[in-house]
LUMGUFI-849969 format. One record per residue: residue in one letter; z, y, x of N, C-alpha, C in turn. Coordinates in steps of 0.2 Angstrom, whole numbers, plus 5000, padded with zeros to 4 digits. Atoms other than C-alpha are relative to their C-alpha. Example, Ala and Ser with C-alpha at 12.3 -4.5 7.8 and 13.67 -1.06 7.14 Angstrom:
residues 2
a500049945004503949785062500050065004;s499949944996503649955068500350054996;
END
This chain:
residues 389
x500049945004500050005000500050065004;x500149944996499550175007500750044999;x499449955001501050295010499850064997;x500249945004501050444999500150065006;x500049944995500650605009500550064998;x499749955003501650714998500850005002;x499350004999503450765004500450004994;x499550005006504050784986500349934999;x499750065001504250594985500549975005;x499550024995505150575001500750044998;x499449965003506350714994500349974994;x499750035006506450634977500349935001;x499750064999506850464983500750015004;x499449984996508150534995500550024995;x499549975005508950634981500349944995;x499850055005508950484969500549955003;x499550044997509850374982500750035001;x499449964999511150504985500450004994;x499650005006511650504967500049944996;x500050065003511450324963500749984998;x499450025001513250304963500350034994;x499749975006513450404947500249944995;x499750055005514550314934499549974995;x500450045004513650184924500449994993;x499750015007513950194905499849934997;x500250075003513950024896499750014993;x500449995006512550044884499749944998;x500250075001512349874877499550004994;x500650005005510649844868500149944996;x500050065005510749734852499450014996;x500750005003508949704847500049954995;x500150055005508549614831499450024996;x500549985004507049604820500249984993;x499850015007507249624801499450014996;x500649995004505849594789499450045003;x500649974996504549644802500250065003;x499849934997505549794807500449995007;x499650014994506149814825500550065000;x499449955000507849894827500449995006;x499550014995509049924841500650054999;x499449965001510849984840500350015007;x499750004994511550054856500650045000;x499349975000513450094857500050045006;x500049954994513750244868500750035000;x499449964999515350314875499850085001;x500349945000514850494871500150045006;x499849964995515850584884499849975007;x500150034993515450464898499350005002;x500750024998513550454898499550064997;x500449955002512350604898499349984996;x500650015003510850614886499450015004;x500749994998509050594891499649984994;x500550015005507750614878499449985002;x500750034998506150514879499650014993;x500449995005504750574868499349985001;x500750034998503150474867499650004993;x500450015006501750434855499350005002;x500750014999499850414854499750075002;x500449944998498550544861499950044994;x500149955005498450704851500550004994;x499550005006499950664840500450064999;x499649945000500850824845500650005004;x499450004995502050784859500150065003;x499949944996501750944868500450054996;x499749955004502151064854500849984999;x499350025002503750964849500450015006;x499650004994504350954867500250075002;x499849934998504251134870500550034995;x499549985005505251174854500649975002;x499350044998506551044859500350035006;x499749974994506751114876500350074999;x499749935001506951294870500650004996;x499450005004508251244857500649965004;x499450034996509251124869500150015007;x500049984993509051214885499849945005;x500350064997507951064891499550025005;x500549994995506751044905499649934999;x500550065002505150924903499849975006;x500250044995504750784914499449964998;x500650035003502950724912500049935002;x500150074998502650534911499349984998;x500850015001500750544912499849985007;x500350034994499850444925499550045003;x500649964998498450574927500350075002;x499849934999499350744926500450015006;x499749994994500250714942499550035005;x500549984995498650754951499850074999;x500349935000498050934955499249994998;x500749995002496350984948499749964995;x500250045006496250864934500250034993;x499749965006496750994921499749984993;x500350015006495450974908499949934998;x500050075002495150794908500649964998;x499450035003496950754906500450044995;x499749955005497250894894500750035002;x499349974997498650964905500250074997;x499849945003499651104898500050055006;x500049954995499351264907500650045001;x499449964999500651374915500250054995;x499949955005500451504902500349974993;x499850045006500651374888500749975000;x499350034999502351314895500550044997;x499549955003503251464888500650015004;x499449994995504351474903500549945000;x499650064999505051294901499849975006;x500250044993505151204918499749944998;x500350075001504051054919500049975007;x499950044994504250924932499449945000;x500550054998502950794940499350024997;x500649985001501450904936499750035006;x500349974995500150944949500449995007;x499650014994501150864963499649965006;x500350054995499850754972499250025000;x500749995000498050774978499749944996;x500450055004496750674968499949935003;x500150074996496550534982500749975001;x499350034998498450494983500149954995;x499850065004499150334976500750024996;x499449985004500450354962500149944995;x499950065004501150194954500650014995;x499450005005502550154941500650015005;x499450004996503750134956500150075003;x499949934998503350314962500350044995;x499849975006503550374945500849994999;x499350015001505250294943500550045005;x499649964995505950364959500050084999;x500049925001505350544956500350024993;x499849985007505750544937500849995000;x499350005000507550484941500350055004;x499849944996507750614954500050064996;x500149945004507150744942500650004995;x499550015005508350684929500750025002;x499449984997509850694940500150075002;x500049934998509350864946500150054994;x500049965007509150934928500749994997;x499350005002510850864923500550035004;x499549964996511750934938500050074998;x500049935002511151104932500250024993;x499849995007511851074915499550014995;x500649995005510151064906499949924998;x500150065003509450924896499349975002;x500650034998508050804903499649984994;x500450025005506650784891499349965003;x500650044996505350644897499550004994;x500650005005503650664888499449975003;x500650024997502150564890499849934996;x500250065004501150404883499949945005;x500150064995501150294899500649954999;x499550055002502150144892500449975006;x499750044995502450054908500550055004;x499549954997503250214916500650004996;x499449995004504450234902500449944999;x499650065000504950054901500449995007;x499750014993505350054920500650065000;x499549954999506250224918500649984996;x499450015004507450164904500349945002;x499750064998507749984909500049985007;x500050014992507449994928499449965002;x500650034997506249924940500149925000;x499950075000505849734939500149985007;x499850034993506449634954499449955002;x500550044998504749574959499949995007;x500050014993504349504976499550055003;x500449954996503649624989499349985001;x500750024999501749634991499949985007;x500150024993501149535006499250005000;x500750004999499449555013499649944999;x500350065001499049375013499949984993;x500050015007499449354995499550054996;x500449955003498549514990499349985001;x500750034998496949444999499849944996;x500150065004497149284989499850024993;x500149985007497249374973499350044999;x500649965000495749484977499449945000;x500550054999494749324982500049964993;x500050045007495249234965499750054995;x500449965004494649384956499350005001;x500750004999492949394964499749934998;x500350075001492749204962499949994992;x500150015007493049214943499450054997;x500549965002491849364942499349965002;x500650044998490549254951499849954995;x500150055004490749114940499850024993;x500249975007490649224924499350025000;x500749974999489049304931499549945000;x500550055000488249134934500049974993;x500050035007488749074916499650054996;x500349955004488049234909499350005002;x500749994998486449234919499850075002;x500149944998486649414924500650045002;x499449974998487849544931500550024994;x499549985006489449584921500050085000;x499849935001489749754914500750025003;x499349984997491249854920500549974995;x499550035004492149804904500149935000;x500050074999491649624906500449985006;x499650014994492349624923500850014999;x499249985002494049704917500249944996;x499850055005494149574903500149935003;x500050074996493749424915500750005004;x499449994995495149494927500749994996;x499450015004496449504913500149934997;x500050075003495949334906500249955006;x499850044994496249264924500849995000;x499250005001498149314922500249964995;x499850045006498249234905499949925002;x500250074998497449074912500549975005;x499550024995498749074926500749994997;x499350025003500149054913500450064998;x499749945002500549234909499650044995;x500449975004499649284893500450074998;x499649935002501049424889499850055005;x500149954995500749504905499250025000;x500749985000498849494903499850054994;x500149955006498949584886500250075002;x499849934998499949724893499650035005;x500449974995498849744908499350024997;x500749985003497249744897500050074997;x499949935003497949904889499850055005;x500149954994497749994906499349995003;x500750014998495849984907499850035006;x500249984994495149994924500550025005;x499549994996496850004932500149945005;x500050064996496449884946500649995005;x499450004996497949924956500549964997;x499550035004499049864942499849924999;x500250065002497949714938500149955007;x499950044994497949654957500749995001;x499350014999499749674958500349954996;x499850055004500149574943499749935002;x500350064997498949444949500349975006;x499650024993499749434966500749974998;x499450025002501449414958500049934997;x500150065004500949274946499849945004;x500350064996499949174959500549985005;x499550014995501349194972500649974998;x499450035002502849154962499949944995;x500050055005502149044949500450014993;x499549985006503249134936499650054996;x500349945004502749254922500450065002;x499849944998503049434925500750024997;x499449985004504449444912500649975003;x499450034997505649334922500350055005;x499849964995505749474935500350074997;x499849945003506149614922500850004999;x499350005002507949674919500249974993;x499850025006508849584905500050054995;x500049955005508749664888500650034999;x499349975001510649684887500350035006;x499749974994510849754904500350074999;x499749935001511949914905499550055002;x500449954998510950074905500450065003;x499649954997511550214916499950074997;x500049945004511050354904500049994992;x500050015007511150374885499350034998;x500749995001509250364882499950014992;x500149995007508750434865499250004999;x500750014999506950374863499750014993;x500349995007505750434849499250005001;x500750015000503950394845499750044994;x500349965005502950514836499449974997;x500650045002501650444824499750044994;x500449975006500350514811499649944997;x500550055003499150414799499450005005;x500550024995497850334810499450054999;x500649965002496450424801500050075002;x499849934998497250594804500050015008;x500050004993497450554822499350005003;x500750014997495650504825499750074999;x500349945000495150674818500350055005;x499649964995496450764829499749985007;x500350024994495750664844499350035001;x500749985000493950714840500050085001;x499949934999494450894839500250025007;x499849984993495350894855499549995005;x500550014996493950814864499450065000;x500549945000492750954858500350065003;x499749944997494051084864500049995007;x500150014993494051004881499350015003;x500749994998492151004882499950075000;x500149935000492151184877500350045006;x499749974994493351224891499749985007;x500350014994492151144904499949935002;x500150074998492150954903499349974999;x500750035002490350934898499749975006;x500350034994489850894916500349935001;x499750064998490950744916499849944995;x500250055005490550644900499850034993;x500249975007489750664883500550004995;x499549995005490750714868500249934997;x499850065004490650554858500349945004;x499750054996490950434872500850015002;x499349984999492550524876500549994994;x499750015006493050524858500249934998;x499950075001492850344856500549975005;x499550024995493750304872500750024999;x499349975002495250414866500249964994;x499750035005495350324850500249935002;x499850074997495350154859500750015003;x499349994996496850224870500550014994;x499649995005497650274854500349944997;x499850065003497650104847500549965005;x499650034995498350034863500750025001;x499449974999499750154864500449984994;x499650025006500250114846500349935000;x499850074999500249924850500650005005;x499550004994501249954866500750014997;x499349985002502750044857500249974993;x499950025007502649964840500649965000;x499450055000503949824844500550015005;x499549984995504949914857500650034996;x499549985004506649924849500450065002;x499649944998507250074859499750064996;x500349945002506050194850500150014992;x500049985007506450284833499350034999;x500649975002504750324825500150064996;x500049945004504550504818499350024997;x500649985003503250564806499850075003;x500249944997502350704816499750054995;x500349965005501650774800500550054998;x499449955002503350864797499950065004;x500049934996503551044803500449985006;x499750014994504051054821500750015000;x499349985000505651134817500549944997;x499750065003506150984806500149955005;x500050054995505750864820500550025005;x499549984995506750964832500749994997;x499450015003508250964820500249925000;x499850075000508150774818500249975007;x499850024994508150744836500750035003;x499349964998509550874840500649974996;x499550035004510550794826500249935003;x499950074998510350624833500550005006;x499650004994511150674849500850004999;x499350005002512850694840500249934998;x499950075002512750514834500349965005;x499850054995513750384843499549955002;x500550064999512350254841499350034999;x500749985001510550274843499649944997;x500350065003509550164831499250015000;x500749995000507750134835499649954995;x500450045005506450074822499350034999;x500649985002504650084818499849994993;x500150025007504750014801499349974999;x500750035001503049984794499550055003;x500449954998502350144802499449985005;x500550024995501450054816499549954998;x500450055002500549934805499550034994;x500549985005498949964794500049964994;x500150045006498849914776499249994999;x500750025001497149854769499650074999;x500449935001496650034763499950045006;x500049964993497050114780499549975004;x500550044996496049974789499350014998;x500749995003494549994778499750075002;x500249934999494550184780499850015008;x500150004993494650164799499349975002;x500650034999493150044799499450044998;x500649955002492050174790500150075003;x499949944997492650314801499450025004;x500649974996491250424808500250075003;x499849944997491550564820499650064997;x500349945003491150734813500250065004;x499949944995491050894824500450054996;x499649955003492451014820499950075004;x500149944996492151144834499350015002;x500749994997490351114840499650014994;x500449985006489751144822499950085000;x500149925000489951334826499550025004;x500549974995488451424833500250035006;x499849974994489451524845500249955005;x499750064995490251364853499449965002;x500650044998488551274853499750055006;x500349964996487851424862500350015007;x499650004994489251434875499949935004;x500250074997488951244879499350005003;x500750004998487051274880500050055007;x500049954995487351424892500349965007;x499750034994488451314903499549955003;x500550054998487051174904499550045004;x500549964997485751314908500250025007;x499749974993486851394922500049945005;x500050054995487151224930499449985002;x500750024998485351184930499750055005;x500249954996484951344938500350005007;x499650014993486251314952499749955004;x500350064996485451144956499350025003;x500649984998483751224957500050055006;x499949954995484351364968500249965007;
END
């Protein structure tokens, strides 16, 4: 693994280790499923364990607006749990909040690495934990915001005790992956598409005896660092990845209050489509066409909903409510001795919703305006003239 060039992570890791002796509160997780609903009750000694708010949800659900309102009311600071927004220069493609839009609320783990640096769940864990400790020491409330499920799972429950990566085993995993690609291409009679390569790789993990890990990795399309690491662990140990994870009833060192924002799926699709148009209007046109990005964003939305649907730590909130009401709900929950997580039926589609989504067609909401169309056209013409020059 390449070493991070950024000094931030050396400092973050050092800070976290210095404060790791912080008193551990006994937050025992009692998870149970009732009538298809996932719930978790977490007894807390209120005075002994500081609150950490975790706010997640699918793309375009409204996490940013709610997190800013929460931070302003609770004297909070925001820690980004986004795997792309850590990088400088990827502002439009990651829909990163601008400095002016932050309304003076401190944000952590944004724009901290060059685009060619490596950033993994382990790096996030160390940096986010250091940021949490720093925020708490200054008497403020940490608010972790983002949709990267693996990052949030590690943050709350701890890093899995997986064996260290070894060059020989990594090479064997790489060789195994290329072998199944070759076999698949011979069977198909032509080269695999990028998506077929990805699906073949995740299927290899399942065939080695860990279908659960294969399903989780499949949600992180084209994250080959993650795929290769899981493949290496499963091949080397002969055990499923779940055996290395901390037990579900392990003590937590913070009083995590986890919330999942959700909206009706059809409304989410419409919001995603509008967001992509806005991103293109801000200069993303040279990266990819509008409808391709919209489709990819909707697919990401589905994976995010599936990842968090059965996680008993998260209480699902209806994002259609006014932001002020959502802020009150979360703020009021901090006074409760127990945090109860549940998605109820929110994460599952009924037949009517499923049929509506099958018939869903993208309709332009921003680019149907002549002035916006002209702005995009001018961008294309300018780019063409620059290439000619």
